[in-house]
C-alpha positions as CSV (number, residue, x, y, z in Angstrom):
1,X,-50.1,-12.3,-10.5
2,X,-51.2,-8.7,-10.0
3,X,-49.7,-6.0,-7.9
4,X,-52.9,-4.2,-7.2
5,X,-56.3,-4.8,-5.7
6,X,-58.5,-3.3,-8.4
7,X,-61.0,-5.2,-10.4
8,X,-59.5,-6.7,-13.6
9,X,-62.8,-7.4,-15.5
10,X,-65.2,-4.6,-16.2
11,X,-68.7,-5.4,-15.1
12,X,-67.8,-8.5,-13.0
13,X,-67.1,-8.7,-9.3
14,X,-64.3,-10.8,-7.9
15,X,-66.7,-13.4,-6.7
16,X,-68.2,-13.7,-10.2
17,X,-64.8,-14.0,-11.8
18,X,-63.9,-16.8,-9.4
19,X,-67.2,-18.6,-10.0
20,X,-66.8,-18.5,-13.7
21,X,-63.2,-19.7,-13.4
22,X,-64.2,-22.5,-11.1
23,X,-62.1,-21.4,-8.1
24,X,-63.0,-20.0,-4.7
25,X,-63.3,-16.3,-4.2
26,X,-60.5,-16.4,-1.5
27,X,-58.1,-18.2,-3.9
28,X,-58.8,-15.7,-6.7
29,X,-58.1,-12.8,-4.3
30,X,-54.8,-14.4,-3.3
31,X,-53.9,-14.7,-7.0
32,X,-54.9,-11.1,-7.7
33,X,-52.9,-9.8,-4.8
34,X,-49.8,-12.0,-5.6
35,X,-50.1,-14.0,-2.3
36,X,-50.4,-17.2,-4.3
37,X,-47.9,-17.4,-7.2
38,X,-48.3,-20.9,-8.6
39,X,-51.7,-21.4,-10.3
40,X,-52.2,-24.5,-12.3
41,X,-52.4,-24.6,-16.1
42,X,-56.1,-25.3,-15.8
43,X,-56.7,-22.2,-13.6
44,X,-54.7,-20.1,-16.0
45,X,-56.7,-21.3,-19.0
46,X,-59.9,-20.7,-17.1
47,X,-58.9,-17.2,-16.2
48,X,-57.9,-16.4,-19.8
49,X,-61.3,-17.6,-20.9
50,X,-63.2,-15.5,-18.3
51,X,-61.0,-12.4,-19.2
52,X,-61.8,-13.1,-22.9
53,X,-58.1,-12.8,-23.7
54,X,-56.8,-13.3,-27.2
55,X,-53.9,-15.6,-27.9
56,X,-51.2,-13.0,-27.1
57,X,-52.9,-12.0,-23.8
58,X,-53.3,-15.6,-22.8
59,X,-49.6,-16.2,-23.5
60,X,-48.7,-13.2,-21.4
61,X,-50.9,-14.4,-18.5
62,X,-49.0,-17.8,-18.6
63,X,-45.7,-16.0,-18.6
64,X,-46.7,-13.9,-15.6
65,X,-47.7,-17.1,-13.7
66,X,-44.3,-18.7,-14.2
67,X,-42.1,-18.9,-11.1
68,X,-39.6,-16.1,-11.1
69,X,-36.0,-17.4,-10.8
70,X,-33.7,-14.6,-9.5
71,X,-30.3,-14.6,-11.1
72,X,-27.5,-12.2,-10.9
73,X,-28.0,-9.9,-13.8
74,X,-25.2,-9.4,-16.3
75,X,-24.7,-5.8,-17.4
76,X,-26.6,-5.2,-20.6
77,X,-24.6,-4.6,-23.7
78,X,-25.5,-1.9,-26.2
79,X,-27.7,-3.3,-28.9
80,X,-26.1,-3.3,-32.3
81,X,-27.4,-3.9,-35.8
82,X,-25.5,-6.4,-37.9
83,X,-23.6,-5.1,-41.0
84,X,-25.7,-7.4,-43.2
85,X,-29.0,-5.9,-41.9
86,X,-27.6,-2.4,-42.3
87,X,-26.7,-3.2,-45.9
88,X,-30.3,-4.6,-46.4
89,X,-31.8,-1.3,-45.2
90,X,-29.7,0.7,-47.7
91,X,-30.7,-1.6,-50.5
92,X,-34.3,-0.6,-50.1
93,X,-34.2,3.0,-51.3
94,X,-38.0,3.0,-52.1
95,X,-39.1,1.2,-48.9
96,X,-39.0,3.0,-45.5
97,X,-37.5,0.6,-43.0
98,X,-36.2,0.8,-39.4
99,X,-34.7,-1.6,-36.9
100,X,-36.1,-1.4,-33.4
101,X,-34.4,-2.7,-30.2
102,X,-35.9,-4.4,-27.1
103,X,-37.2,-1.2,-25.7
104,X,-38.3,0.3,-29.0
105,X,-35.1,2.3,-29.5
106,X,-34.6,3.2,-33.1
107,X,-31.3,1.3,-33.8
108,X,-31.1,2.0,-37.6
109,X,-33.2,3.6,-40.3
110,X,-32.7,4.0,-44.0
111,X,-32.9,7.5,-45.5
112,X,-36.5,7.2,-46.6
113,X,-37.6,6.2,-43.2
114,X,-35.7,9.1,-41.6
115,X,-37.3,11.5,-44.1
116,X,-40.8,10.1,-43.5
117,X,-40.9,11.4,-39.9
118,X,-38.6,12.7,-37.2
119,X,-39.4,9.9,-34.9
120,X,-37.7,7.2,-37.0
121,X,-34.3,8.6,-36.6
122,X,-31.5,6.4,-35.0
123,X,-31.0,7.3,-31.4
124,X,-34.6,8.1,-30.7
125,X,-36.9,5.9,-28.6
126,X,-40.3,5.5,-30.2
127,X,-42.1,5.3,-26.9
128,X,-40.5,8.5,-25.5
129,X,-41.1,10.4,-28.8
130,X,-44.7,9.3,-29.0
131,X,-45.5,10.7,-25.5
132,X,-43.0,13.4,-24.8
133,X,-42.6,15.0,-28.3
134,X,-45.5,17.4,-29.0
135,X,-44.8,16.9,-32.7
136,X,-45.9,13.3,-32.5
137,X,-49.5,14.3,-32.6
138,X,-48.9,16.2,-35.8
139,X,-47.0,13.3,-37.4
140,X,-49.7,10.7,-36.6
141,X,-53.3,11.8,-37.4
142,X,-54.5,8.8,-35.4
143,X,-52.2,9.5,-32.5
144,X,-54.5,8.0,-29.8
145,X,-54.7,4.6,-31.6
146,X,-50.9,4.4,-32.2
147,X,-50.1,5.6,-28.7
148,X,-52.1,2.7,-27.2
149,X,-50.6,0.2,-29.6
150,X,-47.1,1.5,-28.8
151,X,-47.5,0.9,-25.1
152,X,-49.1,-2.5,-25.6
153,X,-46.2,-3.4,-28.0
154,X,-43.6,-2.3,-25.3
155,X,-45.2,-4.7,-22.9
156,X,-45.1,-7.5,-25.4
157,X,-41.5,-7.0,-26.6
158,X,-39.8,-5.9,-23.4
159,X,-40.1,-9.3,-21.8
160,X,-38.4,-9.0,-18.5
161,X,-40.4,-6.5,-16.3
162,X,-37.4,-6.4,-13.9
163,X,-35.2,-5.1,-16.7
164,X,-33.5,-1.9,-15.3
165,X,-33.7,-0.2,-18.7
166,X,-37.4,-0.9,-19.0
167,X,-37.9,0.2,-15.4
168,X,-36.1,3.5,-16.1
169,X,-38.1,4.1,-19.3
170,X,-41.5,3.3,-17.7
171,X,-40.7,5.4,-14.6
172,X,-39.7,8.4,-16.7
173,X,-42.8,8.3,-18.9
174,X,-45.1,7.6,-16.0
175,X,-43.8,10.8,-14.3
176,X,-43.9,13.0,-17.5
177,X,-47.0,11.7,-19.3
178,X,-50.5,11.1,-17.9
179,X,-51.5,9.4,-21.1
180,X,-48.7,6.9,-20.8
181,X,-49.4,6.2,-17.2
182,X,-53.1,5.5,-18.0
183,X,-52.3,3.2,-20.9
184,X,-49.5,1.3,-19.0
185,X,-52.0,0.6,-16.2
186,X,-54.3,-1.1,-18.6
187,X,-51.8,-4.0,-19.0
188,X,-52.7,-4.4,-22.7
189,X,-50.5,-6.7,-24.8
190,X,-50.1,-6.4,-28.5
191,X,-47.1,-7.7,-30.5
192,X,-46.0,-5.4,-33.3
193,X,-46.8,-7.5,-36.4
194,X,-48.6,-5.7,-39.3
195,X,-51.1,-2.9,-39.8
196,X,-51.6,0.5,-41.3
197,X,-50.5,4.0,-40.2
198,X,-51.2,7.4,-41.5
199,X,-48.4,10.0,-41.5
200,X,-48.3,13.7,-42.1
201,X,-45.1,14.7,-43.9
202,X,-44.1,18.3,-44.3
203,X,-43.0,17.8,-47.9
204,X,-45.4,15.4,-49.5
205,X,-48.5,15.6,-47.2
206,X,-50.5,12.8,-45.7
207,X,-49.4,9.2,-46.5
208,X,-51.2,6.0,-45.6
209,X,-48.7,3.2,-45.4
210,X,-49.0,-0.5,-44.5
211,X,-46.3,-2.1,-42.4
212,X,-44.9,-5.5,-41.8
213,X,-42.7,-6.5,-38.8
214,X,-40.0,-9.2,-38.9
215,X,-38.0,-10.7,-35.9
216,X,-34.2,-10.6,-36.4
217,X,-33.2,-14.1,-35.6
218,X,-29.6,-13.3,-35.0
219,X,-30.4,-10.6,-32.4
220,X,-33.2,-11.6,-30.0
221,X,-35.5,-8.7,-29.3
222,X,-34.7,-6.7,-32.5
223,X,-37.4,-6.1,-35.0
224,X,-37.2,-5.0,-38.6
225,X,-40.2,-2.8,-39.6
226,X,-40.8,-2.1,-43.3
227,X,-43.5,0.2,-44.8
228,X,-45.2,0.2,-48.2
229,X,-48.0,2.0,-50.0
230,X,-50.9,0.5,-51.8
231,X,-50.0,0.2,-55.6
232,X,-51.5,3.0,-57.6
233,X,-52.5,5.1,-54.6
234,X,-51.8,8.7,-53.9
235,X,-49.6,7.5,-51.0
236,X,-47.5,5.5,-53.4
237,X,-46.9,8.6,-55.5
238,X,-46.2,10.7,-52.4
239,X,-43.7,8.2,-51.2
240,X,-42.0,8.0,-54.6
241,X,-41.8,11.8,-54.7
242,X,-40.1,11.8,-51.2
243,X,-37.7,9.1,-52.4
244,X,-36.8,11.1,-55.5
245,X,-36.1,14.2,-53.4
246,X,-33.6,12.0,-51.4
247,X,-32.1,10.5,-54.5
248,X,-31.5,13.8,-56.2
249,X,-30.3,15.5,-53.0
250,X,-33.2,18.0,-53.2
251,X,-32.1,20.9,-50.9
252,X,-35.6,21.6,-49.7
253,X,-36.0,18.0,-48.5
254,X,-32.6,18.0,-46.9
255,X,-33.3,21.3,-45.1
256,X,-36.7,20.2,-43.9
257,X,-35.4,16.9,-42.6
258,X,-32.6,18.6,-40.9
259,X,-35.0,21.1,-39.3
260,X,-37.2,18.3,-38.0
261,X,-34.2,16.5,-36.5
262,X,-32.8,19.6,-34.9
263,X,-36.2,20.5,-33.5
264,X,-36.5,17.1,-31.9
265,X,-33.2,17.5,-30.2
266,X,-34.0,21.0,-29.1
267,X,-37.3,19.8,-27.6
268,X,-35.3,17.6,-25.3
269,X,-36.9,14.3,-26.2
């Protein structure tokens, strides 16, 4: 169940974990080292309890414990967003919204989302931008929190750890970013559901936005993420101002967004 021999529970020795889970120390070591790959449901539940896993973590542990059936892998097709979903994005001029793929690629974004920050631009990968684009730390005042959540979300949404695209992405980021390498080694799992983010925007300043995430039923692995501000807040006024700049074709906004996108390309991320 694990590829390494390091302790998985801070403050507990392997023997103590085994005792609390009701298994022998030798059996627990075999599980940890991957030499025994078929633990019972009772053992999995006991380990989840000892590890104090939440519901998502326990589900991921059960997934890891399932027998791996090797099948010939069909070539992956490019992910595409349905015309209906694209129309929906455009029908939300006052709501920043993006569609993410299995590996957190930005597949589509409406104009307000693209103007909000240079990461939410179609063609970008949110994980790569978070760790390899120096501008990400300026965009997100709470960068460390969002970086950890991004890695945990990648683990939760990617699914198949043998996926060549995931292997390529994780390999690249592990080589280029010490922060990513450290966070990936934590094996945290967190599905992208709902929360709050702070953004720094060059035109309207700092915005605090809540977000909600929706699975796209017709395209497994795709997520629709929509942002909104608290009614009556300064962030709502700032978001409305940004939207009005887009609606009126404000040249300052257009030039600023263009500079942000060009800079991201030139930074090679």
